[in-house]
C-alpha positions as CSV (number, residue, x, y, z in Angstrom):
1,M,0.0,0.0,0.0
2,R,1.2,3.5,-0.7
3,V,0.1,6.3,1.7
4,V,0.6,9.9,0.9
5,T,0.2,12.3,3.8
6,P,0.6,16.1,3.7
7,K,2.6,17.6,6.5
8,L,1.3,20.8,7.9
9,K,2.6,23.1,10.6
10,S,-0.6,22.6,12.5
11,G,-0.2,18.9,12.6
12,G,-3.3,18.3,10.6
13,F,-3.6,16.7,7.2
14,L,-6.1,18.6,5.2
15,I,-4.6,21.2,2.8
16,K,-6.6,24.4,2.2
17,P,-5.5,26.0,-1.0
18,V,-5.6,29.8,-1.3
19,E,-5.7,29.8,-5.1
20,Q,-6.7,27.4,-7.8
21,K,-5.9,27.8,-11.5
22,E,-7.1,25.4,-14.2
23,E,-5.5,25.1,-17.6
24,G,-6.9,22.3,-19.7
25,A,-6.5,19.0,-17.7
26,N,-4.0,20.7,-15.3
27,I,-5.0,22.1,-12.0
28,T,-2.5,24.2,-10.0
29,L,-3.1,24.9,-6.4
30,R,-1.3,27.5,-4.3
31,V,-1.0,26.9,-0.6
32,T,0.2,29.0,2.4
33,D,3.4,28.3,4.3
34,E,1.3,26.1,6.6
35,F,2.2,23.3,4.0
36,L,5.6,21.9,4.8
37,G,5.7,19.0,2.2
38,Y,4.4,15.5,2.0
39,E,5.3,12.0,3.0
40,T,5.0,8.9,0.9
41,A,5.1,5.7,2.9
42,T,4.8,2.2,1.6
43,Y,3.4,-0.7,3.7
44,D,3.9,-4.3,2.8
45,V,1.0,-6.7,3.4
46,L,2.6,-10.0,4.2
47,P,1.1,-13.4,4.7
48,V,1.6,-15.2,8.0
49,K,1.7,-18.9,8.8
50,D,-1.8,-19.2,10.1
51,G,-3.5,-17.8,7.0
52,G,-3.7,-14.2,8.0
53,V,-1.7,-11.1,7.1
54,K,0.5,-8.5,8.8
55,I,1.2,-5.0,7.7
56,V,4.8,-3.8,7.9
57,T,6.2,-0.3,7.2
58,G,8.4,-0.3,4.1
59,E,10.1,2.8,2.6
60,V,9.3,6.3,3.9
61,E,10.2,9.5,2.0
62,F,9.5,13.1,2.8
63,N,9.2,15.6,-0.1
64,R,9.8,19.3,0.7
65,D,9.8,21.5,-2.4
66,G,11.1,18.6,-4.5
67,A,13.9,17.7,-2.2
68,I,13.3,14.1,-1.1
69,T,14.6,12.8,2.2
70,K,14.4,9.1,3.2
71,T,13.4,8.7,6.8
72,Q,13.2,5.7,9.2
73,K,9.9,6.4,10.7
74,S,6.6,7.8,9.4
75,F,4.9,10.8,11.0
76,A,1.7,9.8,9.3
77,P,-1.2,7.7,10.7
78,R,0.0,4.1,11.0
79,M,-1.6,1.0,9.6
80,A,-1.6,-0.4,13.2
81,V,-3.9,-3.3,12.8
82,P,-3.5,-5.6,15.9
83,G,-1.9,-9.0,15.2
84,R,-4.9,-11.0,16.4
85,F,-6.9,-9.9,13.2
86,K,-6.1,-12.1,10.2
87,R,-8.3,-10.5,7.6
88,V,-7.8,-6.8,6.6
89,E,-9.5,-4.7,3.9
90,L,-9.7,-1.1,2.9
91,L,-13.3,0.3,2.6
92,Y,-13.8,3.3,0.3
93,M,-17.1,5.1,0.8
94,Q,-18.2,7.7,-1.7
95,K,-20.2,10.5,-0.1
96,V,-21.4,13.2,-2.5
97,S,-19.1,12.7,-5.5
98,N,-16.1,10.7,-6.7
99,S,-13.8,13.3,-5.1
100,D,-15.7,13.3,-1.8
101,H,-15.0,10.0,0.0
102,A,-13.9,8.4,3.2
103,T,-11.5,5.5,3.7
104,A,-11.5,3.1,6.6
105,I,-9.2,0.2,7.5
106,L,-11.3,-2.8,8.6
107,A,-10.0,-6.0,10.2
108,A,-11.4,-9.1,11.8
109,R,-10.4,-12.5,12.9
110,N,-11.9,-14.3,9.9
111,A,-13.7,-13.7,6.6
112,E,-17.2,-14.0,8.1
113,E,-16.6,-11.5,10.8
114,L,-15.0,-9.1,8.3
115,D,-18.0,-9.4,6.0
116,L,-20.3,-8.6,8.9
117,L,-18.2,-5.6,10.0
118,T,-18.1,-4.3,6.4
119,R,-21.9,-4.5,6.1
120,N,-22.4,-2.8,9.5
121,V,-20.0,0.1,8.6
122,L,-21.7,0.5,5.2
123,A,-25.1,0.7,6.9
124,Q,-24.0,2.9,9.8
125,P,-20.7,4.6,9.0
126,D,-21.0,7.3,11.7
127,T,-21.6,5.0,14.6
128,Y,-20.3,1.5,13.7
129,C,-16.6,2.1,12.9
130,R,-15.1,1.1,16.2
131,M,-12.6,-1.3,17.8
132,S,-13.2,-4.3,20.0
133,R,-11.7,-7.7,20.7
134,K,-13.5,-9.0,17.6
135,E,-13.2,-6.2,15.1
136,Y,-11.1,-3.2,14.1
137,C,-12.2,-0.2,12.2
138,E,-10.4,3.1,11.8
139,W,-11.1,6.0,9.5
140,I,-8.1,7.4,7.6
141,P,-7.9,11.2,8.3
142,A,-9.2,13.5,5.6
143,G,-6.4,14.7,3.4
144,V,-4.5,11.4,3.6
145,A,-4.5,9.3,0.4
146,I,-4.1,5.5,0.6
147,R,-3.8,3.3,-2.5
148,P,-3.3,-0.4,-2.6
149,E,-0.7,-1.3,-5.2
150,K,1.1,-4.4,-6.6
151,L,4.3,-4.9,-8.5
152,L,3.7,-5.7,-12.2
153,N,6.5,-5.9,-14.7
154,E,8.8,-4.0,-12.4
155,K,6.3,-1.1,-12.0
156,W,3.9,-0.4,-9.2
157,V,0.3,-0.3,-10.4
158,P,-3.1,-0.1,-8.6
159,A,-4.2,-3.4,-7.0
160,R,-7.8,-4.4,-7.6
């Protein structure tokens, strides 16, 4: 998975542009000095012996005005799914339009529990996304982009 997170002085993640300019298919946004740069972190989803998965932080880079620095640790929200959960999925929920959406990480001990959790979060997104001994649900903060990818012919492409 690739996670792109803006870094703001405030500690938040949602960039508020002060100017937008469109030229054909290109959109240029101007932001204030509140925006410090952005981090791109990769997470490996690895199989484990008992049939589940674990999520491990891979490479982390910080981009500030085009200067890229590799770092050991991410400042961004973690994919911190507890090890007792063997099934993990990303849930993308469209709100008003394709550009207005929310993303959650869901996890459960088995496929049946994950399916039930997914249905419950879809039915009641504001109240059902929670954590317990049987299930894990966490919303990705607004402004953070998460994209599942796979290696295909030596290039990273969206995973489906």
